[in-house]
C-alpha positions as CSV (number, residue, x, y, z in Angstrom):
1,M,0.1,0.2,0.1
2,Q,1.1,3.5,-1.1
3,P,1.5,6.1,2.1
4,I,-0.8,8.8,2.0
5,L,1.9,11.1,3.5
6,Q,5.6,11.2,3.8
7,V,7.6,13.4,5.9
8,R,11.4,13.7,5.1
9,K,14.1,15.3,7.4
10,L,11.2,17.8,8.5
11,G,12.5,21.0,10.3
12,K,11.1,24.5,11.4
13,Q,13.3,27.4,12.7
14,Y,12.2,30.5,14.1
15,R,14.0,33.7,14.9
16,V,13.3,34.8,19.0
17,R,13.4,38.5,19.4
18,G,15.9,39.6,22.2
19,F,17.1,36.5,23.3
20,S,19.2,36.8,26.5
21,R,20.5,34.3,29.3
22,M,18.3,32.8,31.6
23,N,19.5,34.4,34.5
24,P,20.7,37.9,33.5
25,T,22.4,40.1,36.5
26,L,21.8,43.8,36.8
27,G,24.9,44.4,34.8
28,D,23.5,42.4,31.9
29,A,20.1,44.4,32.1
30,V,22.1,47.6,32.0
31,V,24.2,46.6,29.0
32,K,20.9,44.8,27.2
33,A,19.3,48.6,27.5
34,A,22.4,50.4,26.3
35,K,22.6,47.9,23.2
36,S,19.0,48.0,22.3
37,S,18.7,52.1,22.3
38,F,21.9,51.9,20.0
39,R,20.4,49.4,17.9
40,R,17.2,51.3,17.7
41,H,19.1,54.5,16.9
42,N,21.1,52.7,14.3
43,G,17.9,50.6,12.7
44,N,19.3,47.5,13.7
45,T,16.5,45.5,15.7
46,K,18.1,42.1,15.4
47,G,20.7,42.4,18.0
48,N,20.5,39.4,20.4
49,D,18.0,37.4,18.2
50,E,18.4,33.5,18.7
51,L,17.7,31.2,15.9
52,L,15.6,28.5,17.5
53,W,14.6,25.0,15.8
54,V,11.2,24.2,16.9
55,L,11.6,20.9,14.7
56,K,14.4,19.2,13.6
57,D,15.1,16.1,11.3
58,V,11.7,14.7,11.7
59,S,10.7,11.8,9.2
60,F,8.0,9.2,9.2
61,E,5.3,7.7,6.6
62,V,1.6,7.2,7.3
63,L,-1.0,4.8,5.2
64,P,-4.4,5.5,4.4
65,G,-7.0,4.6,7.1
66,E,-4.1,5.0,9.9
67,V,-5.5,6.7,13.2
68,V,-2.2,8.3,14.5
69,G,-1.7,10.0,18.1
70,I,0.7,12.7,18.5
71,I,1.5,13.3,22.1
72,G,4.3,15.4,23.8
73,R,4.7,18.1,26.2
74,N,3.6,21.6,25.8
75,G,6.0,23.2,23.3
76,A,7.4,20.0,22.4
77,G,6.5,20.9,18.3
78,K,3.5,19.2,18.1
79,S,1.1,22.0,16.8
80,T,4.2,23.1,14.4
81,L,4.4,20.0,12.8
82,L,0.4,19.7,12.4
83,K,0.5,23.6,11.0
84,I,3.1,21.9,8.3
85,L,1.0,19.2,7.4
86,S,-1.9,21.5,7.3
87,R,0.0,23.6,4.7
88,I,-0.5,26.7,6.9
89,I,3.2,27.1,7.4
90,K,6.3,26.1,5.3
91,P,8.9,23.9,6.7
92,T,12.6,25.5,7.2
93,T,14.2,22.1,5.7
94,G,12.8,19.1,4.5
95,E,9.6,18.1,2.8
96,A,6.2,16.9,3.4
97,D,4.6,15.1,0.5
98,I,0.7,14.9,1.2
99,F,-1.4,12.6,-1.4
100,G,-4.6,14.1,-1.0
101,R,-7.1,16.7,0.5
102,V,-6.0,17.8,4.2
103,G,-9.0,19.1,6.8
104,S,-7.6,20.8,9.7
105,L,-9.0,21.7,13.3
106,L,-6.3,22.9,15.1
107,E,-7.8,25.9,17.0
108,I,-11.6,26.1,18.3
109,G,-13.5,28.7,16.2
110,T,-10.7,29.5,13.8
111,G,-12.8,30.4,10.6
112,F,-15.6,31.5,12.4
113,H,-16.8,35.0,12.7
114,P,-18.4,36.2,15.8
115,E,-21.0,38.2,14.4
116,L,-22.3,35.9,11.6
117,T,-24.9,33.2,12.4
118,G,-24.2,29.5,13.1
119,R,-25.8,28.7,9.3
120,E,-23.6,31.6,8.0
121,N,-20.3,30.0,9.8
122,V,-20.8,26.4,8.5
123,Y,-20.6,27.8,5.2
124,L,-18.0,30.4,5.8
125,N,-15.8,27.7,7.6
126,G,-16.2,24.8,5.1
127,A,-15.1,27.3,2.5
128,I,-11.9,27.7,4.1
129,I,-11.1,24.2,4.7
130,G,-11.8,23.6,1.4
131,M,-15.3,22.2,1.0
132,R,-17.2,23.1,-2.0
133,R,-20.6,24.8,-1.6
134,E,-22.6,21.6,-2.7
135,E,-20.9,19.6,-0.6
136,I,-21.6,22.2,2.5
137,K,-25.1,21.7,1.4
138,R,-25.4,18.2,1.2
139,N,-23.7,17.8,4.5
140,F,-25.6,20.7,6.1
141,D,-28.5,19.0,7.8
142,E,-25.8,16.4,9.4
143,I,-23.2,19.0,10.3
144,V,-26.2,20.6,12.3
145,A,-27.6,17.5,13.9
146,F,-24.1,16.3,14.8
147,A,-23.1,19.4,16.9
148,E,-26.5,19.5,18.5
149,V,-27.2,23.2,17.8
150,E,-30.5,22.8,15.8
151,R,-32.2,25.3,17.8
152,F,-29.4,27.9,17.7
153,I,-28.0,27.8,13.9
154,E,-29.8,31.2,13.2
155,T,-28.3,32.7,16.1
156,P,-25.0,34.6,15.9
157,V,-21.9,32.6,17.3
158,K,-20.9,35.3,19.6
159,Y,-23.4,34.0,21.9
160,Y,-22.3,30.2,21.6
161,S,-20.9,28.5,24.8
162,S,-17.5,27.2,24.2
163,G,-18.9,23.7,24.0
164,M,-21.3,24.7,21.3
165,Y,-18.2,26.4,19.2
166,V,-16.4,23.2,19.6
167,R,-19.1,20.8,18.6
168,L,-19.9,23.0,15.5
169,A,-16.1,23.5,14.6
170,F,-15.6,19.5,14.8
171,A,-18.7,18.5,13.1
172,V,-17.7,20.9,10.0
173,A,-14.4,19.6,9.9
174,A,-15.5,15.6,10.6
175,H,-17.9,16.0,7.5
176,F,-15.5,17.4,5.1
177,E,-14.3,14.1,4.1
178,P,-10.9,14.6,3.1
179,E,-8.2,12.0,2.7
180,I,-6.7,13.2,5.8
181,L,-8.1,14.6,9.2
182,I,-6.0,16.8,11.2
183,L,-7.3,17.4,15.0
184,D,-5.3,19.4,17.8
185,E,-6.9,19.2,21.2
186,V,-10.5,19.6,19.9
187,L,-11.8,17.4,22.7
188,A,-10.6,19.5,25.4
189,V,-13.9,21.1,25.3
190,G,-16.7,19.5,25.8
191,D,-18.8,16.9,27.8
192,A,-18.2,13.1,28.0
193,A,-20.8,12.3,26.1
194,F,-19.8,14.7,23.0
195,R,-16.2,13.4,23.1
196,E,-17.5,9.9,22.9
197,K,-19.3,10.7,20.0
198,C,-16.4,12.5,18.6
199,L,-14.1,9.4,19.0
200,E,-16.9,7.4,17.3
201,K,-16.7,9.7,14.4
202,M,-13.0,9.5,13.9
203,R,-13.3,5.5,14.2
204,E,-15.9,6.0,11.3
205,V,-13.5,8.2,9.3
206,S,-10.9,5.6,9.6
207,R,-12.9,2.8,8.7
208,G,-13.9,4.7,5.6
209,G,-9.9,4.4,4.6
210,R,-9.2,7.9,5.6
211,T,-6.2,9.0,7.7
212,V,-6.8,10.7,11.1
213,F,-3.9,12.8,12.9
214,Y,-5.1,13.1,16.7
215,V,-3.1,15.4,19.1
216,S,-4.2,15.3,22.7
217,H,-2.9,15.4,26.4
218,D,-5.6,12.7,27.1
219,L,-3.6,9.6,27.0
220,T,-6.8,7.4,27.6
221,S,-8.4,8.4,24.3
222,V,-5.2,8.3,22.3
223,Q,-4.8,4.3,23.5
224,Q,-8.4,4.1,22.6
225,L,-8.6,5.4,19.4
226,C,-5.2,5.1,17.5
227,G,-3.3,2.4,16.4
228,R,0.2,4.1,16.2
229,A,1.4,7.2,18.2
230,L,4.2,9.5,17.9
231,L,6.1,11.2,20.3
232,I,7.5,14.4,20.0
233,E,10.2,15.6,22.4
234,G,12.3,18.6,22.2
235,G,11.5,19.1,18.2
236,R,12.5,15.5,17.6
237,L,10.4,12.7,16.9
238,R,11.5,10.5,20.0
239,E,9.3,7.3,19.5
240,D,7.1,6.0,16.7
241,G,5.1,2.8,17.3
242,E,2.3,1.0,19.7
243,P,0.3,3.6,21.8
244,S,1.1,2.1,24.9
245,M,4.9,1.8,24.5
246,V,4.8,5.3,23.3
247,I,2.7,6.5,26.4
248,S,5.0,4.6,28.6
249,E,7.9,6.5,26.9
250,Y,6.5,9.9,27.4
251,L,5.2,9.2,30.8
252,R,8.7,8.4,31.8
253,T,10.1,11.5,29.9
254,I,7.9,14.0,31.7
255,S,9.3,12.5,35.1
256,S,12.3,14.5,34.1
257,P,12.4,18.3,33.8
258,E,13.5,18.9,30.9
259,G,12.9,16.9,27.4
260,L,15.6,16.3,24.8
261,P,17.4,19.4,23.5
262,V,16.9,20.4,19.8
263,I,20.5,20.5,18.7
């Protein structure tokens, strides 16, 4: 079977403004202030900027129908990886070859306009993630029913609770029917019944031969849903394998004060 996704030597670098030592002295502060003033006067604002690798040398392949959990501590590089796979940002190094449409839900409410109604936002958000208008219209009733917002679909979403927001956003993304569905902490909001409903929808997506990337700090849901897990630590792919093994390694790493540094 041909991979639906191939990631090779992927890296992402950012420039961090005003980088300084972790424990500056009073002298450091005085020197920094003087240098900053000098740089502004001379039109140079880079000064102490530091180039930081948030992802480095990440490689893996994914087959159609796989449900892949991505775990790691905050700041490990998980969201950066998903943004690259979603084509929101470009990598600094390496390649990510994706063979199919990608639907992603990375931040709750992204692509929603607070002044528009739920109905209007379904069409707006659907268009943003790549759905055709006919596709949205065909799936509209099912999206609204899944989100359980029938009574409020003509209400501006600025009046929605966070739970209603996430239900509608997930419903739009899940009914997009892409070859790859990318979800970042989307189940952190919502009650237990809706979380189980979302998990079942993701299983249905997988059974249909589509691929799911699922980032979560809820290790139980990763264990239940995923057939494979990736551990991102310090910007690198530390483990790739069966979820229980990868989760065990993750729990071992978080017992230490710091993860692996990106070199």
